[in-house]
C-alpha positions as CSV (number, residue, x, y, z in Angstrom):
1,M,-30.3,74.4,46.2
2,R,-32.1,71.7,44.4
3,Y,-30.1,72.5,41.2
4,A,-26.9,72.3,43.1
5,L,-27.7,69.0,44.7
6,N,-28.9,67.5,41.3
7,R,-25.3,68.4,39.8
8,L,-23.5,66.9,42.7
9,L,-25.4,63.7,42.1
10,S,-25.4,63.8,38.3
11,S,-23.8,61.2,36.3
12,R,-24.2,63.2,32.9
13,Q,-21.0,63.9,31.0
14,V,-20.5,67.9,30.2
15,S,-17.6,69.8,28.8
16,P,-15.4,71.1,31.6
17,Y,-14.5,74.2,29.7
18,S,-17.7,75.9,29.2
19,G,-20.2,77.8,31.5
20,S,-19.6,80.7,33.9
21,N,-17.8,78.6,36.4
22,S,-15.1,77.4,34.1
23,V,-11.6,77.8,35.3
24,Y,-10.1,77.5,31.7
25,T,-11.0,78.6,28.3
26,P,-9.2,76.9,25.5
27,R,-8.2,78.7,22.4
28,H,-8.9,76.5,19.5
29,T,-7.5,79.0,16.9
30,L,-3.7,79.5,17.6
31,N,-1.5,82.0,16.3
32,L,1.2,79.5,15.0
33,D,0.7,76.3,13.3
34,P,3.8,74.3,14.2
35,A,3.6,71.6,11.6
36,S,3.3,74.2,8.7
37,A,6.3,76.1,10.4
38,A,8.3,72.8,10.5
39,I,7.7,72.2,7.1
40,D,8.9,75.9,6.0
41,L,12.0,75.2,8.2
42,G,13.0,71.9,6.6
43,A,11.9,69.4,9.2
44,S,11.9,65.6,8.3
45,P,8.7,63.9,7.6
46,E,9.0,62.1,10.8
47,Q,9.1,65.3,12.8
48,V,6.1,66.7,11.0
49,I,4.2,63.5,11.6
50,D,5.1,63.7,15.4
51,I,3.7,67.4,15.5
52,V,0.6,66.6,13.7
53,N,-0.1,63.7,16.3
54,A,0.7,65.9,19.3
55,M,-1.7,68.7,18.0
56,A,-4.3,66.3,17.3
57,E,-4.1,64.8,20.9
58,R,-4.4,68.2,22.3
59,N,-7.6,69.0,20.3
60,Q,-8.9,65.5,21.5
61,R,-8.2,66.5,25.2
62,L,-9.9,69.8,24.7
63,N,-13.0,68.2,23.2
64,H,-13.3,65.6,26.1
65,T,-16.2,65.3,28.5
66,V,-16.1,64.8,32.2
67,D,-18.8,63.7,34.8
68,E,-20.8,66.6,35.9
69,G,-20.9,65.7,39.8
70,A,-17.3,65.5,39.9
71,L,-17.0,68.9,38.1
72,A,-19.3,70.2,40.6
73,F,-17.0,68.9,43.7
74,D,-14.1,70.5,41.9
75,Q,-15.7,73.9,41.6
76,M,-17.0,73.9,45.1
77,L,-13.9,72.6,47.0
78,G,-11.0,73.4,44.5
79,T,-10.3,69.6,44.0
80,N,-9.5,68.0,40.7
81,L,-11.5,65.0,40.9
82,S,-12.8,65.4,37.1
83,G,-9.3,66.3,35.6
84,A,-10.7,69.7,34.4
85,R,-8.2,71.8,36.3
86,K,-5.1,70.4,34.4
87,P,-5.6,71.6,30.8
88,P,-3.3,70.0,28.2
89,L,0.2,71.5,27.8
90,T,1.7,70.6,24.5
91,R,5.3,71.1,23.7
92,V,6.7,70.1,20.2
93,D,10.0,70.2,18.4
94,I,9.8,72.4,15.3
95,A,13.3,71.7,14.2
96,D,16.7,70.8,16.0
97,D,17.0,74.4,17.1
98,A,13.4,75.5,17.7
99,S,10.6,74.5,19.7
100,Y,6.8,75.3,20.4
101,K,4.7,75.1,23.5
102,V,1.1,75.8,24.2
103,Q,0.4,76.2,28.0
104,A,-2.5,77.5,30.2
105,K,-1.9,80.7,32.1
106,G,-4.3,82.9,34.2
107,P,-4.3,86.7,34.4
108,S,-1.5,88.3,36.1
109,G,-1.4,91.4,38.3
110,G,-4.1,90.5,40.7
111,Q,-6.7,90.1,38.0
112,R,-9.4,87.9,37.9
113,G,-10.8,85.5,35.1
114,A,-10.4,82.3,33.5
115,S,-7.0,81.1,32.4
116,T,-6.4,80.3,28.6
117,D,-3.8,79.1,26.3
118,I,-0.5,81.2,25.8
119,E,1.9,80.1,22.8
120,F,5.6,80.2,23.2
121,I,8.6,79.5,21.0
122,R,12.0,78.6,22.2
123,L,15.1,78.9,20.1
124,A,18.4,77.2,21.0
125,N,21.0,79.4,19.4
126,T,19.2,82.9,18.6
127,P,19.6,84.9,21.6
128,M,16.7,87.0,22.9
129,M,16.7,89.8,25.4
130,D,13.6,90.6,27.6
131,W,13.4,93.9,29.5
132,D,10.5,94.8,32.1
133,R,9.4,98.3,32.8
134,P,7.7,99.3,36.1
135,D,3.9,98.4,36.2
136,Q,1.5,96.4,38.2
137,Y,2.5,93.3,36.4
138,H,6.1,93.1,37.3
139,M,8.0,92.5,40.6
140,D,10.7,94.9,41.4
141,R,13.5,92.4,40.9
142,N,12.5,91.9,37.0
143,V,12.3,95.7,36.4
144,T,15.8,96.9,34.9
145,V,14.7,99.7,32.7
146,R,12.5,102.8,33.0
147,N,11.8,103.4,29.3
148,L,12.7,102.8,25.6
149,G,15.5,105.3,25.8
150,D,17.3,103.2,28.4
151,V,17.0,100.1,26.0
152,E,18.3,102.3,23.2
153,D,21.2,103.4,25.0
154,M,22.2,99.9,26.2
155,A,21.7,98.6,22.5
156,R,24.0,101.2,21.1
157,N,26.5,100.8,23.7
158,Y,26.5,97.0,23.1
159,V,26.9,97.1,19.4
160,Q,30.0,99.2,19.7
161,A,31.4,96.7,22.1
162,H,30.3,93.8,19.8
163,P,30.5,95.2,16.2
164,E,29.4,91.8,14.8
165,S,26.0,92.4,16.8
166,M,22.7,93.0,15.1
167,L,19.8,93.7,17.6
168,Q,16.2,93.7,16.5
169,L,14.2,95.7,19.1
170,Y,10.4,95.3,20.1
171,L,8.0,97.3,22.2
172,S,5.9,95.0,24.2
173,P,2.8,95.7,26.4
174,G,4.9,95.4,29.6
175,G,8.3,96.2,28.3
176,Y,10.7,95.5,25.6
177,R,12.4,92.6,23.6
178,G,15.1,92.1,21.3
179,W,16.5,89.3,19.1
180,E,20.2,89.3,18.3
181,L,20.4,88.4,14.5
182,G,24.0,88.9,13.9
183,E,25.8,86.3,16.4
184,A,24.2,82.7,17.1
185,M,25.1,81.4,20.4
186,N,23.5,79.2,23.1
187,P,22.4,80.5,26.7
188,K,25.5,79.4,28.3
189,A,27.6,81.2,25.9
190,F,25.6,84.3,26.1
191,A,25.4,84.4,29.7
192,P,27.9,87.3,30.0
193,R,25.9,89.4,27.6
194,F,22.7,89.0,29.5
195,A,24.5,91.0,32.2
196,E,25.9,93.5,29.7
197,L,22.3,94.2,28.3
198,N,20.7,94.3,31.9
199,V,18.0,92.1,30.9
200,D,15.4,90.6,33.4
201,P,17.5,88.3,35.6
202,D,14.8,85.8,35.9
203,Y,14.8,85.6,32.1
204,A,18.5,85.1,31.9
205,R,18.4,82.5,34.5
206,L,15.5,80.4,32.9
207,A,17.0,80.5,29.4
208,Q,20.1,78.6,31.0
209,S,18.0,76.4,33.3
210,P,14.6,76.3,32.3
211,M,11.7,74.8,34.3
212,W,8.8,72.3,33.4
213,G,10.8,70.1,31.2
214,D,11.5,72.8,28.7
215,P,14.9,72.5,26.8
216,A,17.6,75.4,27.5
217,G,17.0,78.2,25.0
218,F,15.6,81.7,24.5
219,A,11.9,81.7,25.0
220,S,9.5,84.3,23.6
221,R,5.6,84.7,24.0
222,I,3.9,85.0,20.6
223,S,0.2,85.2,21.9
224,H,-1.7,87.6,24.2
225,K,-2.2,87.0,27.8
226,P,-5.6,86.8,29.4
227,G,-6.9,89.9,31.2
228,R,-5.1,92.8,29.2
229,T,-4.9,94.5,25.9
230,D,-1.7,92.7,24.3
231,W,-0.3,92.8,21.0
232,A,2.7,90.6,22.1
233,A,5.5,92.6,20.4
234,Q,5.7,95.4,18.1
235,P,8.7,95.7,15.9
236,L,10.4,99.0,16.2
237,T,14.1,99.0,14.7
238,V,17.3,97.3,14.2
239,I,20.5,98.6,15.8
240,S,23.8,97.1,14.3
241,G,27.5,97.1,14.9
242,D,29.7,98.1,11.9
243,Q,30.8,94.5,11.3
244,A,27.4,93.1,11.5
245,I,26.3,90.5,9.0
246,P,22.9,88.7,9.5
247,D,23.0,85.1,10.7
248,G,20.6,83.5,8.1
249,R,19.3,80.8,10.4
250,S,18.5,83.2,13.1
251,V,16.8,85.6,10.7
252,E,14.8,82.6,9.2
253,L,13.5,81.4,12.8
254,V,12.7,84.9,14.1
255,E,10.6,85.7,11.0
256,R,8.8,82.4,10.7
257,L,8.3,81.6,14.2
258,H,7.9,85.0,15.9
259,D,7.4,87.9,13.4
260,R,4.9,86.5,11.2
261,P,2.5,85.0,13.6
262,I,2.5,88.1,15.7
263,K,1.9,90.3,12.7
264,Q,-0.9,88.2,11.3
265,A,-2.7,88.1,14.7
266,Y,-2.2,91.5,15.9
267,L,-0.4,94.2,13.8
268,T,-3.0,94.4,11.2
269,D,-3.7,98.2,11.6
270,G,-2.2,100.4,9.1
271,Y,1.7,100.0,8.8
272,G,2.3,96.5,10.2
273,A,1.2,98.1,13.6
274,S,-1.1,97.8,16.4
275,A,-3.0,100.8,17.3
276,D,-2.6,100.2,21.0
277,A,1.1,99.7,20.5
278,M,1.2,102.9,18.6
279,T,-0.6,104.8,21.5
280,A,2.3,103.3,24.0
281,L,5.1,104.2,21.4
282,Q,3.9,107.8,21.3
283,A,4.4,108.0,25.3
284,E,8.1,106.7,24.6
285,M,9.0,109.4,22.1
286,P,10.4,112.0,24.5
287,N,12.7,109.4,26.1
288,I,14.5,108.2,22.9
289,S,17.2,109.9,20.6
290,N,16.1,112.1,17.7
291,T,17.8,109.7,15.3
292,L,15.3,106.8,16.6
293,A,12.4,109.3,17.0
294,K,12.7,110.3,13.4
295,E,13.0,106.8,12.1
296,L,9.8,105.5,14.0
297,Q,7.9,108.7,13.1
298,A,8.6,108.0,9.3
299,R,8.1,104.4,9.6
300,F,4.7,104.6,11.6
301,H,3.5,108.0,10.4
302,L,3.2,109.2,13.8
């Protein structure tokens, strides 16, 4: 009791993001260095300077201190007198057609624990598909497929209808994702194709009309969520139409901003793979075609 009272009356400055009562655990080491990526993608010196300044401001806010008494009130009453419950959200433009965001999010699916930073990229003209499968993390309205076989069937039908298409498919902890590397288009132009591919309807809607000040574009998470085993996205295969030619800019953006940071952070076990992803992939094998099964068995030595 005396300790609690002393905290309430304290005027000491403390870190708001440490200790057992913290509601937010910052990530100081991120999967993507946006300034380095911007340089690689040909950004102007002014763009790079803006990114460096924004990330420096984020680090400064992560390292700030707050009044211990105000923090104690916040923890007891759920208020935000100290400002500790509003960790920094940082959004920067990496290029004219790509942006990066770091945002605090908590565990999903009813799990408990502190929120932490999750990284996202958003590409203006490189379409991405997101499919959720049934589990405790997803609401029924977001679930549009049952397994990888459903995604494969849709992808093969799609490239027959759109022979210029080239779909790069991934397995994720809660479903599947794909990048369109053959045809560049913005979310409004791609809207009918979202329906053809039966993607998560909320993903399709937010690509066209995003929230929280994000620009329109195709968003993808490139870091783990708190509270679960998460490798973000395991590359699987490419399914192409017979007239597909890779769009150079889309290939460059996906490789530099999506594939490379995920691989370096999570896919370090053996053949550019995550051991947890391989366990999940094994369970998918009975659902896919013999052609795809043989390809994946050879690639990952399953």
